[in-house]
C-alpha positions in Angstrom: -48.0 -42.9 -42.3 -51.2 -40.7 -42.5 -52.7 -43.3 -44.8 -51.7 -46.1 -42.5 -53.4 -44.5 -39.5 -56.5 -43.5 -41.4 -56.9 -47.0 -42.8 -56.7 -48.5 -39.3 -59.5 -46.3 -38.1 -63.1 -47.4 -38.4 -64.4 -43.9 -39.0 -63.6 -40.3 -39.6 -63.7 -38.6 -36.2 -60.2 -37.9 -35.0 -58.9 -36.4 -31.8 -55.4 -34.9 -32.1 -53.6 -34.7 -28.8 -51.1 -32.0 -28.5 -52.0 -30.6 -31.9 -49.6 -27.7 -31.7 -49.9 -25.4 -34.7 -52.0 -28.0 -36.5 -49.5 -29.6 -38.8 -50.7 -33.2 -38.5 -54.3 -32.2 -38.0 -54.3 -30.5 -41.4 -52.8 -33.6 -43.0 -55.5 -35.8 -41.5 -58.2 -33.3 -42.5 -56.8 -33.5 -46.1 -57.2 -37.2 -45.9 -60.9 -36.7 -45.3 -61.0 -36.9 -41.4 -62.8 -34.5 -39.0 -60.2 -33.4 -36.5 -60.6 -31.9 -33.0 -57.4 -30.7 -31.5 -56.4 -30.6 -27.8 -53.5 -28.3 -27.1 -52.3 -26.8 -23.8 -50.6 -23.8 -25.3 -53.1 -21.1 -26.2 -50.8 -19.4 -28.7 -50.4 -22.6 -30.7 -54.1 -23.3 -30.4 -54.8 -19.8 -31.9 -52.4 -20.5 -34.7 -54.1 -23.8 -35.5 -57.5 -22.2 -35.5 -56.4 -19.7 -38.2 -56.4 -22.7 -40.7 -60.0 -23.6 -39.7 -59.2 -26.3 -37.1 -61.3 -26.7 -34.0 -59.0 -26.7 -31.0 -59.7 -26.9 -27.2 -57.1 -25.6 -24.8 -56.1 -28.2 -22.1 -53.7 -30.9 -21.3 -55.0 -34.3 -22.4 -55.1 -35.5 -18.8 -57.3 -32.5 -17.8 -59.4 -32.3 -21.0 -63.1 -32.9 -20.7 -64.6 -35.1 -23.5 -68.1 -34.2 -22.4 -69.4 -37.6 -23.6 -67.8 -37.3 -27.0 -66.1 -40.4 -28.6 -63.8 -40.8 -31.5 -62.5 -43.3 -34.1 -58.9 -42.4 -33.6 -56.7 -40.6 -31.0 -53.5 -39.4 -32.7 -50.5 -37.4 -31.3 -47.6 -36.1 -33.4 -44.4 -35.6 -31.5 -46.3 -34.8 -28.3 -47.2 -38.1 -26.6 -44.0 -38.0 -24.5 -45.5 -35.1 -22.7 -48.5 -37.3 -21.7 -48.3 -39.8 -18.8 -48.2 -43.1 -20.7 -50.6 -44.8 -18.3 -53.0 -41.9 -17.7 -52.9 -41.1 -21.5 -53.7 -44.6 -22.5 -56.6 -44.8 -20.0 -58.0 -41.5 -21.3 -57.7 -42.7 -24.9 -59.5 -45.9 -24.0 -62.4 -44.0 -22.5 -62.9 -41.7 -25.6 -62.3 -44.3 -28.3 -65.1 -46.2 -29.9 -64.7 -50.0 -30.1 -62.3 -50.7 -33.0 -60.8 -47.2 -32.7 -57.1 -46.7 -33.0 -54.6 -45.0 -30.6 -51.7 -43.8 -32.8 -48.9 -41.6 -31.3 -45.9 -40.9 -33.5 -42.9 -38.6 -33.7 -39.9 -37.7 -35.8 -36.2 -37.9 -35.2 -33.6 -36.3 -37.5 -29.9 -36.7 -38.2 -27.7 -33.8 -39.5 -24.7 -34.4 -41.8 -21.6 -35.0 -39.6 -19.8 -31.7 -40.3 -23.0 -29.7 -39.7 -23.7 -31.6 -36.5 -20.2 -31.0 -35.2 -20.4 -27.3 -36.1 -23.8 -26.9 -34.3 -22.6 -28.8 -31.2 -19.4 -26.7 -30.9 -21.2 -23.4 -31.5 -24.0 -24.2 -29.1 -21.6 -25.2 -26.3 -19.8 -21.9 -26.8 -23.1 -20.0 -26.8 -24.8 -21.9 -23.9 -22.1 -23.6 -21.8 -24.5 -24.0 -19.0 -27.2 -25.7 -21.0 -27.9 -29.5 -20.5 -28.8 -29.8 -24.2 -26.2 -31.6 -26.2 -26.2 -31.6 -29.9 -22.9 -33.6 -30.2 -24.7 -36.9 -30.8 -26.6 -35.6 -33.8 -24.1 -37.0 -36.4 -24.5 -40.6 -35.2 -27.1 -43.0 -36.6 -28.2 -43.8 -33.0 -30.1 -40.6 -32.9 -32.6 -42.1 -35.4 -33.1 -45.1 -33.1 -33.5 -43.0 -30.0 -37.3 -42.4 -30.3 -38.0 -46.1 -30.3 -37.7 -46.0 -26.5 -40.5 -43.4 -26.3 -42.9 -45.6 -28.1 -41.8 -48.7 -26.3 -42.7 -46.9 -23.1 -46.1 -45.8 -24.6 -46.8 -49.4 -25.5 -46.1 -50.5 -22.0 -48.6 -47.9 -20.7 -51.2 -49.3 -23.1 -50.6 -52.9 -22.0 -50.9 -51.8 -18.3 -54.2 -50.1 -18.9 -55.8 -52.9 -21.0 -58.7 -52.4 -23.3 -56.5 -52.5 -26.4 -55.1 -55.2 -28.7 -51.3 -55.7 -28.8 -49.6 -52.4 -29.8 -47.8 -52.5 -33.1 -44.6 -50.4 -33.3 -43.5 -49.2 -36.7 -40.9 -46.9 -38.3 -40.7 -45.0 -41.5 -37.3 -43.8 -42.8 -37.2 -40.8 -45.1 -35.0 -37.8 -46.2 -35.5 -34.1 -46.9 -33.1 -31.7 -48.5 -32.9 -28.1 -47.2 -31.5 -25.0 -48.7 -29.3 -23.1 -46.3 -31.9 -20.5 -45.5 -34.6 -23.2 -44.9 -32.4 -25.1 -42.5 -31.5 -22.0 -40.6 -35.1 -21.0 -40.3 -35.9 -24.5 -39.1 -33.0 -24.7 -36.7 -34.1 -21.4 -35.0 -37.2 -23.2 -33.8 -35.4 -26.1 -32.2 -35.4 -26.5 -28.4 -32.3 -25.0 -27.0 -31.5 -22.8 -30.0 -34.9 -21.0 -29.8 -34.2 -20.2 -26.1 -30.9 -18.4 -26.7 -30.7 -14.6 -26.6 -30.8 -13.2 -30.1 -27.1 -12.4 -30.2 -26.1 -15.9 -29.2 -28.6 -17.5 -31.6 -27.1 -15.4 -34.4 -23.7 -16.8 -33.5 -24.9 -20.4 -33.7 -26.7 -19.9 -36.9 -23.8 -18.1 -38.5 -21.5 -21.0 -37.7 -24.0 -23.5 -39.1 -24.4 -21.2 -42.2 -20.7 -21.6 -42.9 -20.8 -25.4 -42.5 -23.7 -25.6 -44.9 -22.1 -23.3 -47.4 -19.1 -25.5 -47.4 -21.4 -28.4 -48.5 -22.7 -26.3 -51.5 -25.5 -24.5 -49.7 -27.9 -27.5 -49.5 -27.9 -30.4 -47.0 -30.0 -33.6 -46.7 -31.3 -34.6 -43.3 -32.2 -38.2 -42.6 -35.4 -38.8 -40.6 -37.0 -41.7 -38.8 -40.7 -41.5 -37.9 -41.5 -43.8 -35.0 -45.0 -44.6 -33.9 -47.4 -47.3 -32.8 -51.0 -48.3 -33.4 -53.2 -50.0 -30.8 -56.8 -51.0 -31.6 -59.5 -50.4 -28.9 -61.3 -53.6 -28.0 -64.8 -54.0 -26.7 -63.6 -54.8 -23.2 -63.5 -51.8 -20.9 -60.2 -51.4 -18.9 
């Protein structure tokens, strides 16, 4: 995916919208791109800066480009926080002709027994929460992100100034040891918000489910995204 987006760009100047802690920015930098991050959370921005990334603190809608332009605007699992029309319009203003807008994000699917254990434990720990993990064992969860990028494509078409957006998907897997999965799960929305005692209850339940599978589980992932090329015409 990194190679695909890099190849679609006419140059090396990348703007990373919602760069977070800099995971994708570091990957694009490793591919030879110069990356400027825009991130609304100062804590995440500080973390990203520790790895040598340049990050400016702002939402994309409020960020001031100060006359700067870029060859690519990328956004990893963050574009759904940006208004699809305002975001596309802002990207059109800062992209050079031929530049690429490329938002993308990752959906995951737990093994059925682990998903069921997580859903049950989470309902018990947070019965008032609107978050529902019960659908995690179904293949539909991997399809769910398509709607986000279909919506992003609609915003791009409404704004104009881009060629037809191309939606794409990459399927992949990653295996996790029990401790790796529990560390990851503790950062997930909903779980990370729990009081420490309730979080421990949820993670202990999942620990048992993973242990029953031999201590290692494989998660299926789908990475959804789109690329849209900036035309010479101004929107």
